[in-house]
SEROVEX-125312 format. One record per atom (N, C-alpha, C): atom name; residue number from 1; x, y negated, z. Coordinates in steps of 0.02 Angstrom, whole numbers, padded with zeros to 5 digits. Atoms other than C-alpha are relative to their C-alpha. Layout:
<atoms>
+------+-----+--------+--------+--------+
| atom |  nr |     xx |     yy |     zz |
+------+-----+--------+--------+--------+
|   CA | NUM |      X |      Y |      Z |
...
+------+-----+--------+--------+--------+
</atoms>
This chain:
<atoms>
+------+-----+--------+--------+--------+
| atom |  nr |     xx |     yy |     zz |
+------+-----+--------+--------+--------+
|    N |   1 | -00040 | -00076 |  00021 |
|   CA |   1 |  06427 | -03578 |  01405 |
|    C |   1 | -00030 |  00062 |  00015 |
|    N |   2 |  00043 | -00088 | -00003 |
|   CA |   2 |  06376 | -03380 |  01386 |
|    C |   2 |  00079 |  00049 |  00010 |
|    N |   3 | -00070 | -00055 | -00033 |
|   CA |   3 |  06554 | -03334 |  01468 |
|    C |   3 | -00012 |  00055 |  00044 |
|    N |   4 |  00027 | -00081 | -00043 |
|   CA |   4 |  06462 | -03232 |  01586 |
|    C |   4 | -00045 |  00051 | -00009 |
|    N |   5 |  00045 | -00014 |  00027 |
|   CA |   5 |  06329 | -03169 |  01494 |
|    C |   5 | -00019 |  00080 | -00030 |
|    N |   6 | -00019 | -00070 |  00041 |
|   CA |   6 |  06399 | -03008 |  01433 |
|    C |   6 |  00032 |  00049 |  00040 |
|    N |   7 | -00031 | -00032 | -00027 |
|   CA |   7 |  06438 | -02843 |  01511 |
|    C |   7 |  00060 | -00001 | -00017 |
|    N |   8 | -00051 | -00013 | -00009 |
|   CA |   8 |  06614 | -02801 |  01556 |
|    C |   8 |  00026 |  00048 | -00025 |
|    N |   9 | -00012 | -00080 |  00065 |
|   CA |   9 |  06691 | -02656 |  01453 |
|    C |   9 |  00000 |  00044 |  00072 |
|    N |  10 | -00004 | -00014 | -00045 |
|   CA |  10 |  06745 | -02603 |  01601 |
|    C |  10 | -00055 |  00071 |  00038 |
|    N |  11 |  00081 |  00004 | -00028 |
|   CA |  11 |  06550 | -02563 |  01676 |
|    C |  11 | -00015 | -00024 |  00049 |
|    N |  12 | -00013 |  00021 | -00059 |
|   CA |  12 |  06581 | -02674 |  01811 |
|    C |  12 | -00066 | -00040 | -00009 |
|    N |  13 |  00079 |  00064 |  00026 |
|   CA |  13 |  06412 | -02802 |  01857 |
|    C |  13 |  00019 | -00048 | -00024 |
|    N |  14 | -00020 |  00072 |  00003 |
|   CA |  14 |  06391 | -02940 |  01756 |
|    C |  14 |  00000 | -00035 |  00033 |
|    N |  15 | -00024 |  00086 | -00064 |
|   CA |  15 |  06414 | -03111 |  01837 |
|    C |  15 | -00095 | -00041 | -00049 |
|    N |  16 |  00066 |  00048 |  00032 |
|   CA |  16 |  06217 | -03201 |  01806 |
|    C |  16 |  00053 | -00082 | -00035 |
|    N |  17 | -00015 |  00067 |  00046 |
|   CA |  17 |  06214 | -03371 |  01685 |
|    C |  17 |  00034 | -00030 |  00074 |
|    N |  18 | -00011 |  00076 | -00042 |
|   CA |  18 |  06182 | -03485 |  01843 |
|    C |  18 |  00100 |  00021 |  00046 |
|    N |  19 | -00065 |  00003 | -00063 |
|   CA |  19 |  06353 | -03402 |  01958 |
|    C |  19 |  00055 |  00002 | -00057 |
|    N |  20 | -00042 |  00052 |  00043 |
|   CA |  20 |  06434 | -03423 |  01802 |
|    C |  20 |  00012 | -00061 | -00025 |
|    N |  21 | -00008 |  00058 | -00021 |
|   CA |  21 |  06393 | -03586 |  01775 |
|    C |  21 |  00032 | -00029 |  00048 |
|    N |  22 |  00011 |  00015 | -00055 |
|   CA |  22 |  06434 | -03614 |  01943 |
|    C |  22 |  00099 | -00007 |  00008 |
|    N |  23 | -00058 | -00005 | -00019 |
|   CA |  23 |  06608 | -03538 |  01945 |
|    C |  23 |  00026 | -00077 | -00070 |
|    N |  24 | -00040 |  00044 |  00019 |
|   CA |  24 |  06668 | -03643 |  01769 |
|    C |  24 | -00031 | -00084 |  00015 |
|    N |  25 |  00045 |  00066 | -00041 |
|   CA |  25 |  06571 | -03794 |  01855 |
|    C |  25 |  00086 | -00032 |  00031 |
|    N |  26 | -00044 |  00025 | -00046 |
|   CA |  26 |  06702 | -03778 |  01989 |
|    C |  26 |  00082 |  00004 | -00011 |
|    N |  27 | -00096 |  00047 |  00042 |
|   CA |  27 |  06874 | -03751 |  01883 |
|    C |  27 | -00016 | -00058 | -00040 |
|    N |  28 | -00015 |  00060 |  00031 |
|   CA |  28 |  06812 | -03902 |  01766 |
|    C |  28 |  00034 | -00059 |  00085 |
|    N |  29 |  00009 |  00074 | -00039 |
|   CA |  29 |  06805 | -04021 |  01925 |
|    C |  29 |  00082 |  00001 |  00041 |
|    N |  30 | -00080 | -00025 |  00011 |
|   CA |  30 |  06976 | -03933 |  01970 |
|    C |  30 |  00046 | -00047 | -00022 |
|    N |  31 | -00037 |  00047 |  00074 |
|   CA |  31 |  07046 | -03987 |  01793 |
|    C |  31 |  00001 | -00063 |  00023 |
|    N |  32 |  00026 |  00049 | -00013 |
|   CA |  32 |  06968 | -04144 |  01830 |
|    C |  32 |  00057 | -00041 |  00041 |
|    N |  33 | -00025 |  00035 | -00078 |
|   CA |  33 |  07037 | -04196 |  02017 |
|    C |  33 |  00053 | -00004 | -00005 |
|    N |  34 | -00072 |  00036 | -00010 |
|   CA |  34 |  07217 | -04158 |  01989 |
|    C |  34 |  00023 | -00003 | -00077 |
|    N |  35 | -00042 |  00001 |  00079 |
|   CA |  35 |  07352 | -04184 |  01873 |
|    C |  35 |  00048 |  00082 | -00004 |
|    N |  36 | -00022 | -00064 |  00045 |
|   CA |  36 |  07460 | -04038 |  01768 |
|    C |  36 | -00013 |  00055 |  00030 |
|    N |  37 |  00026 | -00107 | -00030 |
|   CA |  37 |  07353 | -03899 |  01803 |
|    C |  37 |  00010 |  00052 | -00053 |
|    N |  38 | -00020 | -00082 |  00079 |
|   CA |  38 |  07416 | -03709 |  01700 |
|    C |  38 | -00075 |  00025 |  00053 |
|    N |  39 |  00076 | -00049 | -00029 |
|   CA |  39 |  07271 | -03595 |  01713 |
|    C |  39 |  00051 |  00077 | -00011 |
|    N |  40 | -00024 | -00061 | -00013 |
|   CA |  40 |  07350 | -03428 |  01760 |
|    C |  40 | -00062 |  00079 | -00015 |
|    N |  41 |  00041 | -00062 | -00022 |
|   CA |  41 |  07251 | -03240 |  01708 |
|    C |  41 |  00018 |  00052 |  00039 |
|    N |  42 | -00006 | -00077 | -00044 |
|   CA |  42 |  07258 | -03123 |  01828 |
|    C |  42 | -00026 |  00066 | -00007 |
|    N |  43 |  00086 | -00075 |  00039 |
|   CA |  43 |  07193 | -02920 |  01772 |
|    C |  43 | -00024 |  00005 |  00067 |
|    N |  44 |  00019 | -00038 | -00027 |
|   CA |  44 |  07087 | -02827 |  01863 |
|    C |  44 |  00031 |  00039 |  00027 |
|    N |  45 | -00016 | -00063 | -00013 |
|   CA |  45 |  07137 | -02696 |  01992 |
|    C |  45 | -00037 |  00022 |  00049 |
|    N |  46 |  00037 | -00020 | -00028 |
|   CA |  46 |  07060 | -02598 |  02097 |
|    C |  46 | -00050 | -00015 |  00029 |
|    N |  47 |  00023 |  00039 | -00044 |
|   CA |  47 |  07000 | -02683 |  02234 |
|    C |  47 | -00045 | -00073 | -00039 |
|    N |  48 |  00045 |  00051 |  00019 |
|   CA |  48 |  06964 | -02835 |  02122 |
|    C |  48 | -00022 | -00035 | -00073 |
|    N |  49 |  00004 | -00005 |  00056 |
|   CA |  49 |  06906 | -02904 |  01977 |
|    C |  49 |  00055 | -00066 | -00060 |
|    N |  50 | -00059 |  00049 |  00012 |
|   CA |  50 |  07008 | -03002 |  01851 |
|    C |  50 | -00020 | -00084 |  00020 |
|    N |  51 | -00008 |  00042 | -00033 |
|   CA |  51 |  07029 | -03171 |  01892 |
|    C |  51 |  00031 | -00078 | -00046 |
|    N |  52 | -00038 |  00051 | -00002 |
|   CA |  52 |  07072 | -03360 |  01856 |
|    C |  52 |  00031 | -00065 |  00047 |
|    N |  53 | -00013 |  00059 | -00067 |
|   CA |  53 |  07183 | -03458 |  01963 |
|    C |  53 |  00029 | -00052 | -00029 |
|    N |  54 | -00025 |  00060 |  00034 |
|   CA |  54 |  07229 | -03633 |  01921 |
|    C |  54 |  00024 | -00039 |  00042 |
|    N |  55 | -00035 |  00040 | -00072 |
|   CA |  55 |  07364 | -03735 |  02004 |
|    C |  55 |  00015 | -00047 | -00043 |
|    N |  56 | -00031 |  00037 |  00026 |
|   CA |  56 |  07413 | -03887 |  01991 |
|    C |  56 |  00077 | -00033 |  00006 |
|    N |  57 | -00035 |  00023 | -00002 |
|   CA |  57 |  07554 | -03998 |  01998 |
|    C |  57 |  00044 |  00016 |  00077 |
|    N |  58 | -00012 | -00014 | -00046 |
|   CA |  58 |  07582 | -03994 |  02177 |
|    C |  58 | -00002 |  00065 |  00030 |
|    N |  59 |  00013 | -00070 | -00076 |
|   CA |  59 |  07543 | -03815 |  02233 |
|    C |  59 | -00083 |  00024 | -00024 |
|    N |  60 |  00060 | -00054 | -00025 |
|   CA |  60 |  07374 | -03804 |  02250 |
|    C |  60 | -00019 |  00014 | -00026 |
|    N |  61 |  00041 | -00044 |  00032 |
|   CA |  61 |  07248 | -03721 |  02181 |
|    C |  61 | -00031 |  00037 |  00015 |
|    N |  62 |  00058 | -00039 | -00007 |
|   CA |  62 |  07089 | -03606 |  02154 |
|    C |  62 |  00006 |  00077 | -00051 |
|    N |  63 |  00007 | -00043 |  00023 |
|   CA |  63 |  07049 | -03455 |  02114 |
|    C |  63 | -00073 |  00037 | -00037 |
|    N |  64 |  00059 | -00005 |  00032 |
|   CA |  64 |  06896 | -03379 |  02003 |
|    C |  64 |  00000 |  00066 | -00001 |
|    N |  65 | -00002 | -00072 |  00025 |
|   CA |  65 |  06836 | -03204 |  01984 |
|    C |  65 | -00030 | -00032 | -00081 |
|    N |  66 |  00033 |  00017 |  00082 |
|   CA |  66 |  06779 | -03173 |  01800 |
|    C |  66 | -00005 |  00073 | -00008 |
|    N |  67 |  00037 | -00050 | -00003 |
|   CA |  67 |  06695 | -03023 |  01739 |
|    C |  67 |  00049 |  00057 | -00044 |
|    N |  68 | -00068 | -00036 |  00025 |
|   CA |  68 |  06857 | -02960 |  01625 |
|    C |  68 |  00072 | -00068 | -00009 |
|    N |  69 | -00030 |  00003 |  00039 |
|   CA |  69 |  07005 | -03008 |  01560 |
|    C |  69 |  00000 | -00048 | -00071 |
|    N |  70 |  00034 |  00054 |  00056 |
|   CA |  70 |  06938 | -03103 |  01411 |
|    C |  70 | -00006 | -00029 |  00025 |
|    N |  71 |  00041 |  00063 | -00029 |
|   CA |  71 |  06823 | -03207 |  01476 |
|    C |  71 |  00022 | -00036 |  00042 |
|    N |  72 | -00033 |  00056 | -00045 |
|   CA |  72 |  06947 | -03271 |  01602 |
|    C |  72 |  00050 | -00039 | -00065 |
|    N |  73 | -00041 |  00003 |  00058 |
|   CA |  73 |  07056 | -03294 |  01429 |
|    C |  73 | -00049 | -00089 | -00017 |
|    N |  74 |  00041 |  00063 |  00024 |
|   CA |  74 |  06913 | -03390 |  01370 |
|    C |  74 | -00035 | -00049 |  00026 |
|    N |  75 |  00023 |  00066 | -00032 |
|   CA |  75 |  06848 | -03489 |  01517 |
|    C |  75 |  00063 | -00048 |  00020 |
|    N |  76 | -00062 |  00033 | -00025 |
|   CA |  76 |  07037 | -03554 |  01570 |
|    C |  76 |  00006 | -00030 | -00076 |
|    N |  77 | -00001 |  00018 |  00069 |
|   CA |  77 |  07049 | -03588 |  01352 |
|    C |  77 | -00062 | -00052 | -00002 |
|    N |  78 |  00048 |  00077 | -00004 |
|   CA |  78 |  06886 | -03693 |  01370 |
|    C |  78 |  00028 | -00063 |  00024 |
|    N |  79 | -00001 |  00054 | -00056 |
|   CA |  79 |  06944 | -03789 |  01503 |
|    C |  79 |  00071 | -00060 | -00039 |
|    N |  80 | -00036 |  00035 |  00008 |
|   CA |  80 |  07093 | -03888 |  01403 |
|    C |  80 |  00085 |  00021 |  00042 |
|    N |  81 | -00065 | -00037 |  00005 |
|   CA |  81 |  07255 | -03816 |  01489 |
|    C |  81 |  00032 |  00033 | -00016 |
|    N |  82 | -00051 | -00086 |  00019 |
|   CA |  82 |  07410 | -03697 |  01464 |
|    C |  82 | -00023 |  00046 |  00037 |
|    N |  83 |  00025 | -00054 | -00012 |
|   CA |  83 |  07337 | -03547 |  01477 |
|    C |  83 |  00062 |  00085 |  00014 |
|    N |  84 | -00087 | -00059 | -00010 |
|   CA |  84 |  07483 | -03398 |  01555 |
|    C |  84 | -00051 |  00068 |  00022 |
|    N |  85 |  00052 | -00109 | -00031 |
|   CA |  85 |  07430 | -03203 |  01582 |
|    C |  85 |  00080 |  00008 |  00053 |
|    N |  86 | -00045 | -00017 | -00074 |
|   CA |  86 |  07500 | -03184 |  01749 |
|    C |  86 |  00078 |  00064 |  00008 |
|    N |  87 | -00038 | -00068 |  00008 |
|   CA |  87 |  07587 | -03006 |  01706 |
|    C |  87 |  00049 |  00001 | -00042 |
|    N |  88 | -00050 |  00036 |  00062 |
|   CA |  88 |  07698 | -03107 |  01574 |
|    C |  88 |  00052 | -00030 |  00053 |
|    N |  89 | -00052 |  00036 | -00003 |
|   CA |  89 |  07771 | -03257 |  01666 |
|    C |  89 | -00015 |  00007 |  00092 |
|    N |  90 | -00008 | -00018 | -00095 |
|   CA |  90 |  07729 | -03219 |  01855 |
|    C |  90 | -00026 | -00038 |  00042 |
|    N |  91 | -00009 |  00056 | -00063 |
|   CA |  91 |  07692 | -03356 |  01982 |
|    C |  91 |  00047 | -00068 | -00018 |
|    N |  92 | -00052 |  00055 |  00007 |
|   CA |  92 |  07750 | -03531 |  01956 |
|    C |  92 |  00037 | -00014 |  00075 |
|    N |  93 | -00011 |  00013 | -00076 |
|   CA |  93 |  07851 | -03579 |  02118 |
|    C |  93 | -00050 | -00049 |  00027 |
|    N |  94 |  00037 |  00071 | -00023 |
|   CA |  94 |  07750 | -03731 |  02152 |
|    C |  94 | -00045 |  00049 |  00038 |
|    N |  95 |  00037 | -00034 | -00064 |
|   CA |  95 |  07625 | -03624 |  02206 |
|    C |  95 |  00008 |  00029 |  00071 |
|    N |  96 | -00044 | -00034 | -00016 |
|   CA |  96 |  07717 | -03502 |  02287 |
|    C |  96 |  00013 | -00070 |  00085 |
|    N |  97 |  00023 |  00059 | -00024 |
|   CA |  97 |  07768 | -03654 |  02395 |
|    C |  97 | -00034 | -00028 |  00053 |
|    N |  98 |  00085 |  00033 | -00017 |
|   CA |  98 |  07594 | -03727 |  02426 |
|    C |  98 | -00015 |  00039 |  00039 |
|    N |  99 |  00019 | -00021 | -00026 |
|   CA |  99 |  07564 | -03598 |  02493 |
|    C |  99 |  00035 |  00019 |  00083 |
|    N | 100 | -00067 | -00011 | -00060 |
|   CA | 100 |  07724 | -03567 |  02604 |
|    C | 100 | -00051 | -00066 |  00061 |
|    N | 101 |  00023 |  00053 | -00049 |
|   CA | 101 |  07691 | -03752 |  02667 |
|    C | 101 | -00069 | -00006 |  00030 |
|    N | 102 |  00070 |  00004 | -00019 |
|   CA | 102 |  07511 | -03713 |  02701 |
|    C | 102 | -00007 |  00027 |  00101 |
|    N | 103 |  00007 | -00023 | -00046 |
|   CA | 103 |  07558 | -03575 |  02815 |
|    C | 103 |  00065 | -00015 |  00073 |
|    N | 104 | -00023 |  00047 | -00051 |
|   CA | 104 |  07663 | -03699 |  02911 |
|    C | 104 | -00010 | -00041 |  00027 |
|    N | 105 |  00045 |  00064 | -00013 |
|   CA | 105 |  07539 | -03821 |  02930 |
|    C | 105 | -00033 |  00065 |  00066 |
|    N | 106 |  00046 | -00033 | -00054 |
|   CA | 106 |  07431 | -03662 |  03037 |
|    C | 106 |  00034 |  00000 |  00025 |
|    N | 107 | -00034 | -00042 | -00086 |
|   CA | 107 |  07570 | -03609 |  03150 |
|    C | 107 | -00009 | -00062 |  00016 |
|    N | 108 | -00017 |  00050 | -00021 |
|   CA | 108 |  07608 | -03780 |  03184 |
|    C | 108 | -00044 | -00050 |  00049 |
|    N | 109 |  00040 |  00039 | -00039 |
|   CA | 109 |  07429 | -03845 |  03224 |
|    C | 109 | -00025 |  00046 |  00108 |
|    N | 110 |  00011 | -00026 | -00066 |
|   CA | 110 |  07386 | -03807 |  03419 |
|    C | 110 | -00067 |  00053 | -00032 |
|    N | 111 |  00052 | -00026 | -00007 |
|   CA | 111 |  07272 | -03675 |  03453 |
|    C | 111 | -00084 | -00028 |  00038 |
|    N | 112 |  00070 |  00020 | -00029 |
|   CA | 112 |  07085 | -03678 |  03487 |
|    C | 112 | -00007 |  00027 |  00087 |
|    N | 113 |  00004 | -00046 | -00047 |
|   CA | 113 |  07048 | -03666 |  03682 |
|    C | 113 | -00076 |  00002 |  00030 |
|    N | 114 |  00075 | -00023 | -00046 |
|   CA | 114 |  06917 | -03576 |  03785 |
|    C | 114 | -00048 | -00030 | -00002 |
+------+-----+--------+--------+--------+
</atoms>
């Protein structure tokens, strides 16, 4: 796949073919190993590039950067999962719930001893 070979329109750095393949491989593995995965394309901000966020039915998620939004939509579409623009749909509740549960688990674990 050549998703990451083109230079972003905003003049930002292009990602290498190897880095792009690793990103697609990671996202593909996430989709293959979980059920009900949906993709959410996040727009770039001043500090971060456009990203693809994958969310499973459990709320577990993974996120990877892409050179631009168009590439993010192309990558997400190639995974064969529903794709949403987070600007219009927002984040799914299960994503937020999973994050809250994980935070609670970290807080209840015993702190490391010195």
